[in-house]
N, C-alpha and C positions, 0 to 999 in steps of 0.2 A: 504494500500500500504506500509506503514512504517513497519508493522509487517512482510509482505512478504520479504522486503529488509533485515530486521533483521534476519529472518529465513534463507534466502539464505546465508547471511554473516556467520552465525553460522555454517551452514552445510559445507561451503567451508573452513573456517578457522579451526574449531575445529574437523571436521571429515575428510574432503578432504586432508588437509595438513598432517594429521597423517597417511594417507594411502600412500602418495608419498614421504615424506621427510625421509631420512635414520635416524635412531636412535630416531625417534619421534613416531614410530608406536604404535599400541595397544599392541604389544608383545615386550618383552625385546629382544634386539639384542644380538646375541651370541658374546661372546668375542673371539678374534682370538687366536689360540693355540700358535702362534709365535708372538713375539713383537720385535721391533728394539733393537739391543744390547745396544744402548745408554740409552733407556728408562729402560731396564732391569737393567742396572748398577745404574741408578738413584734410582730405587725402592729398590735395594739391599742396597745402601748407606743410604737412608732414613730409611729403616727398621732397620739397625744397629744403627743409631743415635737416634731413637725414643724410649722413655722410656715406652710408652704404646700405645694403639690403638688410643686414642684421639690425642696424640702427632703425631702419624703417619698420621692421617687424616689431621691435621692442616699443617704438613710439606708437604704433597702431594698437598693440596689446595694451599699453598704458591708457590709450584713449578709450578703448572698449571697457576696460576695467574701471575707469574713472566714472563711467556712466551706468554700468550694469554690474550686478553681482550675482553669485550663485548662493543657494541655501538648501541644505538637505531637507528640512521640513517643508519649505515652500514648494519643493518639487512635487509634494503630495497635495498640499493645501491650495496651490495655484496651478494644478495640472492643466487647466484650460489654456494657460499661457503657451503651452506647446503648440497650440493651433492659431496663435495670433499672427497677424500680418507683421512681418519683421520691421517695417518702417513706421508702424503705428505705435511702437513701444516708447513709452516715456522712460526717463532714467529710473532705475530701481532694479528689482529682481527680473532676471530673464533666464530661461532654461539654457543649458549648455548648447543645445542645437542652434538657437537663435544667436547667441553670442559668437559661436564659431562661424555661422553664416555671415554675420556682419564683418568679422575679422577677415574671413576668406575673400569677401567682396572687396574690402579695402586693399588687400594684397594684390589681387588680380587687376582691379581698376587703376592701381598706381602705375601699372606697366612694368613694375619691377619683378613680378612673379607671374608664372603661368600655372594653369590648373595642374599640370603634371608634377609641379614642385610642391603641391599641397596635398597631403594624404589625410583623409578623414578616418579616424580610428574610433571604433566602438568597443567598449570594454564593460565588464560587470562592475558595479560600484554600489555598495550598501543595498544589495538585493534588487537594484534597479539597473537600467542600462545607462551608460554614460558615454559621451563623445568628446574627443579632443582632436587637435590638429597636429600633424608632424609636417614641418616645413623644411624643405631642402634648401640649404645655402652652401654653395661650393660642394664639398664632399661630406657635409654634416647634415644630420636630420635633427631638428630641434623640436622638442615636445612643447606645444603651446596649449594651455588649458585656462582660458580666461575665467571660466565659471569657478574654478577651484582657487583662484587667488584669495577670495574672501574666506576660504577655509585654511589659509596659511600656506598654500603651495606657491612658491615663487616662480617667476618666468623660467621656463626650461624644465619644470616638473609638472606632473599630472596626477590626478586622483585615480586610484585603482583599488578594487575590492573594498575594504572597509576603512580606508584612510587615504 
């Protein structure tokens, strides 16, 4: 019976959720051709002030994490945020999928990165599914998890399993 419960849980969480939650699917979500002018201006400013791709990545990460944060409890109490339009979000809590989508959008729209340099990684975390990015710069793959910054994970680290 325990194995059956575990199997059902794994199917629902790790397959079912990827089929219905936007930006969490098995396929990469296409980036919109148009973005809000404010975000475009931010990308342009960060692009001009960044000395290299790593600096731009860090600056974009800092921008996203200065506006949005992750929270374990809110993942459950505000689950409907998973289905929000990404550009309708005011500063505050956002699920990992939306934070990663905004960061990925900034990286690609900057012209400094292309989609093949950004991997979307899905892992188990606290009995739910979690997503972070791995960004390739030169020969390095850098883990980027803006959602987990508010949990104490610094740039270059990500959440996994129970911490």
